[in-house]
N, C-alpha and C positions, 0 to 999 in steps of 0.2 A: 492115287499112287498105290501100287501094290505093296503088300507087306515086305516082299523081297527087296523092293526099292528102298523102303524105310530102313531095313537092316543095312543095306549098302551105304545109305546116307549116314547112319549112325557110325559105321566103320570109318567113314571119311572124317567124321567129326573128332574121332579119337578121344572122346570124353570131354571135349571142350564144352564149358558151360554156355547156355543160351540165356541171356538177360533180356527180359521183356520190359521195355520202358514205354512211357506214355502217360497221359493225363489220367487222373482218377475218373473212373467210369469208362475207360477204354477197353475193359474186359481182359486185363492181363492175367488175373487169376483163373478166369474161365477158360481162356485159350491155352494156358499152361498145361492143364490136365490132359486134353487129347493130344497135344504136341508131345508131352513127355511119354505118354502111352505108346505113341507111334515109334519113338526112338529108343524105348527101353530105358529112359531117363527117370530121375526122381523129380518131384515138384517141391519147390521151396517158396513159400510166401515170405518175403523179407520183412514185411510189417508184422506178421505173426511171430517170426523169430525175435524181432525187436521187443514185442510186448511180452513174450515169454522170458526174455533175458532181463527186462526191467521189472517184471512182476506187476505191470500197470498197463492200462490201455493208452493208446496214442493221444486220445482227447485229454486224458488226465495228465499226461506228460506235458502237453502243450499248456494246459491250464496252470499247472503248478510250477513248471520249470522254464517254460517258454520254448520258442521254435529253435533257438540256438542249441539248447541242450538236446532237443530231439534230433537235430541234424548230427550232433556229435555221436549220439547212440547209433544213428543210421549208418554213419561211416564205419564205426567199429563193427557193426553186424555185417556190413558188406565185406569188410576185410576178412572176417571169419569165413563167410560163405565162399569167398574167392579161393580159399585153401582147399575146398572140396572139388569134386569133378562129377561129370555126367548129371548135371542138374539143369532143369528149366526153372529160372528164378523170376518170379513176379515181383518187381520192385515197386517201391512207393513212387508216386507221381513226381516228387521233387528231388529224387536221388541225383538227377542230372545237374542240379544247381551248384554242386560243389566240385571244384576242379579235381581234388584228390580222389573223388569217387570214380572218375573216369579211368584212373590208373588201375582200379580193380575191375571195372566193367570191361575194359579192353583186353583183359587177360582171357576173356571169352568172346563170344559174338553177341553184339547188341542189336536187338530188333525193336524198332519203334512201331507200336500199334497206334496208328493215327485214326482218329474218328472226328467227324464234324462236331462243331460246337453244340448244335441243337440236340444231337444224340447224347452227348456227354451230359448236358443239363437234364435231359429227360431221365436218364439212368440215375443220376445223382438224386433227383427228387424222389425216385422210387426206392432208393437205398436207405435203410434205416441206420446205417453205420454213421456215427458222428464224424463230420468232416470239419476240423477246426479252421482250416483255411477258407472254408466257405461260410463260416459263421459271420455273415455280413448282411446288412439290411437289403442289399441288392446282390444275391448270389450270382445272377447272370453276368453282371458287370465284373464281379470279382473273378469269375471263371474266365471271362474274356481277357482280363488283364494278365492272369496267370498263363493263359495260352500264348499271348503275344510275347511274354517274357521267356517262355520255355521252348517255343518252336525252334529257335535257332540252336538250342542245346540238344533237343531231340534229333535234329537233323544230323548230328554227329554220329548217329547210329550206323552200323554196317549195312542195315537193311531196313527199309520202310514198307510196312504193309498197311494200305489204306482199307478201311472198312466202313460200312454204313448200316449196321444193325444185323448183319448176317449171323447165323448160329456160330458158336465158338468152334465147332468141328470144321465148319467151312473156312473160317479164318485160319485155323491151324493147318488145314490142307493147303491153302494158298501159301502159307509160310513155308511149309515143307517143299513145295514146288519151287519156291524162290531161293531157298538156301544154297543150292549148288552154285548159283551165280556169284556168290561171295566167297566160295571156298577155293583155295588154290589147288590146282591139280598136282598130284604127287609127281616128283621129278623122277624120270626114268633114267637108269644108268646108260651111258653112251654105248652104242653098239660096238665100237672099237675104242681101245684105250687112247687117251690123248698122247700125242707124240711131242717130245721135247727136242729142241734143236741144240746140238753141241756147238762149241766154238769152231770146230772143223767143218761144220755144215751138215754133219750126219744127224739122223733122227733116232730117238730112243724112247721107248714107253716108260722108262724109269729114270730116277735121279742118278743111278749108278754112272760114274764116269764124268759127271758134271763137276766143274770146279767149285770148291767150297766157298762160302761167303766169307771174305776176309775183312769186312768192314768193322 
């Protein structure tokens, strides 16, 4: 897609935030960078904002306060992010699990980056980032259980982009090409003004002369 087309797409978006959702390892942060660059948007990593706000890492929050406390922080951070505009937001994998989070997500456009289970597991094994939800004797089984629980939630996204290990730039390009399909076309004004029928059968382009509402 040419740069001019990117600018036209950004104009149609009118600053609406794009929220990338999907499982850990789906490449949300990696895809966010080229996507934001194409649209002239800024990138926000929701987990990084959360850690900066809490002054602690996610693994530490899970260990000391538990998942419930982490989810509370995640919702608060998402509410803050939703007040900004022109952002590509890489969200945490479990952000879709809370109903109230969808109220913030649907203020923008939600894109599900879907990836096969084998690719997710391979990426997670190569990633040194601590993943509290995968701290399990059988990470593959845990990942599978999370996927089964979250797929119906991810499917509530406005757009689904399937991938299978392509470079982030390729996935971003596919997303850019698909975005117009979920954007509403701007309404064009009517070529002629609407005509209103009077009680006497005559037509008029204005309310002048019509009887007032006496209810």
